[in-house]
Each structure stands twice: as C-alpha cells, then as structure tokens.
C-alpha positions as CSV (number, residue, x, y, z in Angstrom):
1,M,30.8,11.9,10.8
2,S,30.6,13.5,7.3
3,E,31.8,17.0,6.6
4,L,29.4,19.8,7.3
5,S,29.6,23.2,5.4
6,L,28.2,26.3,7.1
7,V,27.7,29.7,5.7
8,C,27.8,32.2,8.6
9,L,26.5,35.7,8.2
10,V,27.8,38.1,10.8
11,G,27.7,41.8,11.6
12,A,26.7,44.5,14.0
13,T,23.1,45.1,15.0
14,G,21.1,47.0,12.5
15,T,23.4,46.3,9.5
16,G,20.8,44.3,7.6
17,K,21.6,40.7,8.3
18,T,18.0,39.5,7.9
19,A,17.7,40.8,4.4
20,A,21.1,39.5,3.4
21,A,20.3,36.1,4.8
22,L,17.0,35.9,2.9
23,A,18.9,36.8,-0.3
24,L,21.4,34.0,0.3
25,A,18.8,31.4,1.2
26,T,16.7,32.2,-1.8
27,Q,19.6,32.1,-4.3
28,L,21.4,29.1,-2.7
29,G,18.4,27.0,-1.6
30,G,19.1,27.4,2.0
31,G,17.6,27.4,5.5
32,V,18.3,30.1,8.1
33,V,19.6,29.1,11.6
34,N,19.8,31.7,14.3
35,F,22.9,32.0,16.5
36,D,21.9,35.3,18.2
37,S,21.6,34.7,21.9
38,R,18.7,37.2,22.3
39,Q,16.5,36.1,19.4
40,V,16.0,32.7,21.0
41,Y,13.4,34.0,23.4
42,R,9.7,33.5,22.9
43,G,7.4,36.6,23.1
44,L,10.0,39.2,22.3
45,D,9.9,39.1,18.5
46,V,9.8,42.9,18.0
47,V,12.3,44.1,20.6
48,T,14.9,41.5,19.6
49,A,14.3,42.1,15.9
50,Q,13.4,38.5,15.0
51,P,12.4,37.9,11.4
52,T,8.8,38.6,10.8
53,A,6.2,35.9,9.8
54,A,6.4,37.2,6.2
55,E,10.2,36.9,6.2
56,R,10.1,33.4,7.7
57,A,7.7,32.3,5.0
58,I,10.3,32.9,2.3
59,C,12.5,30.0,3.5
60,P,12.9,27.7,6.6
61,H,14.0,29.4,9.8
62,A,15.1,27.7,13.0
63,L,16.0,28.5,16.6
64,Y,14.0,31.8,16.8
65,G,11.8,32.3,19.8
66,Y,12.0,28.8,21.0
67,L,13.1,29.4,24.6
68,S,11.0,30.5,27.6
69,L,12.1,33.8,29.2
70,D,13.3,32.1,32.4
71,T,15.7,29.7,30.6
72,P,19.4,30.7,30.4
73,V,21.3,30.2,27.1
74,R,24.3,28.0,27.6
75,A,26.9,28.0,24.8
76,G,27.3,24.3,24.8
77,A,23.6,23.4,24.5
78,F,23.0,26.2,22.0
79,S,25.9,25.2,19.8
80,G,24.6,21.7,19.8
81,E,21.2,22.8,18.7
82,I,22.7,24.9,15.9
83,L,24.7,22.0,14.6
84,R,21.8,19.6,14.9
85,Q,19.6,22.0,12.9
86,A,22.3,22.6,10.3
87,R,22.7,18.9,9.7
88,M,18.9,18.5,9.5
89,Y,18.9,21.2,6.8
90,R,21.7,19.4,4.9
91,E,19.7,16.1,5.0
92,Q,16.8,18.0,3.5
93,G,19.0,19.3,0.7
94,L,19.2,22.8,2.1
95,V,22.4,25.0,2.6
96,P,22.7,25.9,6.3
97,I,23.0,29.7,6.7
98,L,23.8,30.8,10.2
99,V,22.9,34.4,11.0
100,G,23.6,36.5,14.1
101,G,25.6,39.1,15.9
102,T,26.8,37.2,19.0
103,G,30.4,36.7,18.3
104,L,31.1,34.6,21.4
105,Y,28.5,32.0,20.3
106,L,29.9,31.8,16.8
107,K,33.4,31.4,18.3
108,S,32.2,28.6,20.5
109,L,30.6,26.9,17.6
110,V,33.5,27.2,15.1
111,D,36.5,27.0,17.4
112,G,35.0,24.5,19.9
113,L,33.8,24.6,23.5
114,A,35.8,25.1,26.6
115,P,35.9,22.0,28.9
116,I,34.3,23.9,31.8
117,P,33.2,21.5,34.6
118,D,29.6,21.5,35.9
119,I,29.1,24.3,38.4
120,D,27.6,23.6,41.8
121,P,24.0,24.8,41.7
122,Q,24.5,26.5,45.0
123,V,27.4,28.6,43.7
124,R,25.2,29.7,40.8
125,A,22.3,30.5,43.1
126,D,24.5,32.6,45.3
127,V,25.8,34.7,42.4
128,V,22.3,35.2,41.0
129,R,21.0,36.2,44.4
130,E,23.8,38.8,44.7
131,C,23.1,40.1,41.3
132,R,19.5,40.6,42.1
133,A,20.4,42.4,45.4
134,H,23.1,44.7,44.0
135,G,22.4,44.9,40.2
136,S,24.3,43.6,37.2
137,Q,26.3,46.8,36.9
138,V,27.9,46.3,40.3
139,L,28.8,42.7,39.5
140,H,30.1,43.8,36.0
141,G,32.5,46.1,37.9
142,R,33.7,43.2,39.9
143,L,34.2,41.1,36.8
144,Q,36.3,43.9,35.3
145,G,38.8,43.3,38.1
146,I,38.8,39.6,37.7
147,D,38.5,39.1,33.9
148,P,38.8,42.4,32.1
149,D,39.0,40.9,28.7
150,Y,35.7,39.1,29.0
151,A,34.1,42.0,30.8
152,A,34.9,44.2,27.9
153,R,32.9,42.0,25.6
154,I,29.7,42.0,27.4
155,H,27.2,44.7,28.4
156,P,26.9,45.8,32.1
157,N,23.2,45.1,31.8
158,D,23.7,41.5,30.8
159,P,23.2,39.6,34.1
160,Q,23.2,36.2,32.4
161,R,26.7,36.4,31.1
162,I,28.0,38.3,34.0
163,C,26.7,35.8,36.5
164,R,28.0,32.9,34.3
165,A,31.5,34.4,34.3
166,L,31.5,35.0,38.1
167,E,30.1,31.6,38.9
168,V,32.8,29.9,36.8
169,F,35.5,31.9,38.5
170,T,34.1,31.2,41.9
171,A,33.8,27.5,41.4
172,T,37.0,26.9,39.4
173,G,39.4,29.7,40.3
174,R,39.9,30.3,36.6
175,T,38.4,33.1,34.4
176,L,36.2,32.5,31.4
177,T,39.0,34.0,29.2
178,W,41.3,31.3,30.5
179,W,38.7,28.5,29.9
180,H,38.1,29.8,26.4
181,G,41.7,29.3,25.7
182,Q,41.3,25.6,26.4
183,T,38.8,24.9,23.7
184,R,38.6,21.8,21.5
185,R,38.0,22.5,17.9
186,P,35.2,20.4,16.4
187,E,36.0,18.0,13.6
188,G,34.3,17.9,10.2
189,L,33.3,21.6,9.9
190,R,33.9,23.8,6.9
191,V,32.9,27.4,7.7
192,L,32.6,30.5,5.5
193,K,32.2,33.7,7.4
194,I,30.6,36.7,5.6
195,G,30.6,40.0,7.4
196,L,28.4,43.1,6.7
197,E,30.6,46.2,6.6
198,A,29.5,49.1,8.8
199,D,30.7,52.5,10.0
200,L,29.5,53.3,13.5
201,T,28.9,57.0,12.8
202,A,26.8,56.2,9.7
203,L,25.1,53.3,11.5
204,T,23.9,55.4,14.5
205,P,21.0,57.2,12.8
206,R,19.8,53.9,11.4
207,L,19.9,52.4,14.9
208,A,17.8,55.4,16.2
209,R,15.3,54.9,13.4
210,R,15.2,51.1,14.1
211,I,14.2,51.8,17.7
212,D,11.5,54.1,16.6
213,L,10.2,51.4,14.3
214,M,10.2,48.9,17.1
215,L,8.2,51.2,19.3
216,E,5.7,51.8,16.5
217,A,5.5,48.0,16.0
218,G,4.5,47.6,19.7
219,A,7.8,46.9,21.5
220,Q,6.5,48.5,24.7
221,Q,3.3,46.4,24.7
222,E,5.3,43.3,23.9
223,V,7.6,43.7,26.9
224,R,4.6,44.4,29.1
225,Q,2.9,41.2,28.0
226,A,6.2,39.3,28.4
227,Y,6.6,40.6,32.0
228,E,3.0,39.6,32.8
229,S,3.9,36.0,31.7
230,C,7.2,36.1,33.5
231,P,7.2,38.7,36.3
232,D,11.0,38.7,37.0
233,R,12.9,41.6,35.5
234,F,16.1,39.6,36.0
235,A,14.9,36.6,33.9
236,P,17.5,35.7,31.2
237,G,15.1,36.7,28.4
238,F,15.0,40.3,29.6
239,S,18.7,40.8,29.5
240,G,18.7,41.8,25.8
241,I,19.0,45.5,25.0
242,G,15.7,47.3,24.9
243,C,14.1,45.1,27.6
244,P,15.8,46.7,30.7
245,E,15.0,50.1,29.3
246,L,11.3,49.3,28.6
247,L,10.9,47.5,31.9
248,S,12.2,50.7,33.6
249,V,9.2,52.5,32.0
250,L,6.8,49.8,33.2
251,L,8.2,49.2,36.7
252,D,10.1,52.4,37.7
253,G,8.1,55.1,36.1
254,M,10.9,56.2,33.7
255,S,9.7,58.3,30.8
256,L,9.6,56.7,27.4
257,E,11.9,59.4,26.0
258,L,14.6,58.8,28.6
259,A,14.2,55.0,28.1
260,R,14.6,55.5,24.3
261,R,17.7,57.6,24.9
262,D,19.2,54.9,27.1
263,W,18.2,52.2,24.6
264,L,20.0,54.0,21.7
265,R,23.1,54.6,23.9
266,S,23.2,50.9,24.8
267,T,22.5,49.7,21.3
268,R,25.3,52.0,19.9
269,A,27.8,50.7,22.5
270,Y,26.8,47.1,21.7
271,A,27.3,47.7,18.0
272,K,30.7,49.2,18.7
273,R,31.7,46.1,20.6
274,Q,30.4,43.8,17.9
275,L,32.4,45.7,15.2
276,T,35.5,45.5,17.4
277,W,35.1,41.8,17.9
278,F,34.4,40.9,14.3
279,Q,37.1,43.2,12.9
280,K,39.7,41.2,14.8
281,D,38.6,38.0,12.9
282,D,40.8,37.8,9.8
283,G,38.7,34.9,8.6
284,I,35.7,37.1,7.7
285,F,35.1,38.1,4.1
286,W,33.6,41.6,4.3
287,H,30.8,42.9,2.0
288,H,28.7,46.0,1.8
289,P,25.2,45.1,3.1
290,E,23.6,45.7,-0.3
291,D,26.2,43.6,-2.1
292,T,24.0,40.5,-2.0
293,D,25.2,39.4,-5.5
294,G,28.8,39.3,-4.3
295,M,27.8,37.4,-1.1
296,V,25.8,34.9,-3.2
297,I,28.8,34.3,-5.6
298,R,31.2,33.8,-2.7
299,A,28.9,31.5,-0.9
300,R,28.1,29.4,-4.0
301,Q,31.8,29.0,-4.6
302,F,32.3,27.8,-1.0
303,V,29.4,25.4,-1.2
304,D,30.6,23.9,-4.5
305,G,33.9,22.9,-3.1
306,P,36.8,23.6,-0.7
307,S,39.1,25.0,-3.3
308,A,36.6,27.4,-4.8
309,V,36.9,30.3,-2.3
C-alpha cells in the first residue's frame, strides 16, 4: 500500500478548528475529514458544532452527521472510515485534513488499534442495563477504581465510553489502558499534527458565548426533535456535552438557566481534559488559532516532502 500523508488539526473545543480547517483546505486544495466522535451523529448539527452548510460548501467534508443516534462509535470501525475517506480524497487529488478534538480516536488512528477481542453481546447488554438503572456517573465511579487513567480521560456523562471500558474489563480481565498499550502501529502513514493554542481562563468566556449562540441557533429544539426520533436518553448520540443538559430540560423539568450552567461547567471540564491530553503529545506543532498563514506554510512543507518539516 502506498504512503498516505495526513494533516491533523487538533485542539480543545471552541478554539476555532473549523475556521482553521477551512483555511488549510482552501490554500492546500484539501478535503476535511471529521475525527470527532460526537460530530458523527445525524440530527445534532448545532449542539455538536458541526460545520454549517455554508462552511461545507467551501470544500469537501466527510464523516459529519452520518450515524444514527442509536449507533455506538467504535474506534476500529471509525478509524477505518477515516482512512478510507482520506485515501479517497488523495485519489481525487485532495489533501486529507483531519479535524477534531477527540484525542483517543486520533491516537487509535495514528498509533494503531488495540487487539481487543470481540465482546460477548450478553456482557455488553448487562453493562448497558446496569448503566441505565444506576446512571453513567455511578459506573464512572466504579471505572475510577478499575482503570483510573482511562476514567480521567472521559466525562462521567459519557455512558458509551464508560460502558465500553467496563465491558472490556468484565470480558477480558484487562483494562482499556492495558489494551491500548498493546497497539499495532499502522504502516504507510505520514502524519502532521497541528494544534491550536488555548488558555483555559481566556477560553471560558468564549465557551459561554458559544453555548448562547447554539441556543440562539435552535439547539434546544434540535435536541427535542432528535429525542422524538430516538426516544432513548441513553442512546449513544445523546452522550455528547449539551445533550444530557438539554434533555434534562425536556424530560426532567430542569430550568434552561440551570441546564446552561451545567452545560458550561461540563464544556469547560472537557476543554481542560483535551488541553491536558494534547499538551502531553510532543509531536504536535502549536499555532495561535489566527495564525492560519503559519499553519498553511507548515502543512505545505509537510505535503511537499518528508524532509521539509
């Protein structure tokens, strides 16, 4: 298989990845591929901050809003889709530009997948049933005692990843952290990782404003319609930040103001985890979000040849 060069744009939520990706795609002749695990869901464009129709018209976009709300995202299948789309872009003469904030999925793609065996469907069903009965936060507490490293990387309101970690441990007796240490690095990949710099204190007001803009754009109505099409608050598509909070308004009578407060708190905590994750990666080249010229120069040098960066 021939070599595949990928430009990966990473950063915390709200740092301006979409705008930077459009600048890169426009200047390099590229196509955007999503690797964010929440933006894959159909019908949640606003609350998951998917690119707008106008933004998608600027250049090709792939793997946004293509999954139904009741379909879980598996790292192996998702990584395969990303690579398939990247190769398709390359065949079309486009530079693949991967964009997202889900560090675990990028790590799976770049560093390879763990050889986790297939899990007995009954084990999975039992864990999911327990999560629905007791709540994801209770199971997250249990996961902290089993696999504290992995638990620290995911949100207590993320039942999909929590259940996955517990089902793997139940079925194999090994934690996801252990399995991730057994990864097999894929061959034929060249990867440039560009990160958008951010300071959490300065980012927080932007995150608050972003939530307000989402609400103004109809996030509450969007979640209501999504729930009508999939009336299961524990569906994988509803695990992204913003959905549990707005579902609490819809189903539990929580005030929108309290939901907004919780939404901001969860978003800020998520951004902090993202920043911590990416700052540990010494393979990332950091740029100010508005330094699109610098990003383009670096990416162009990378695309032109292995020795240019």
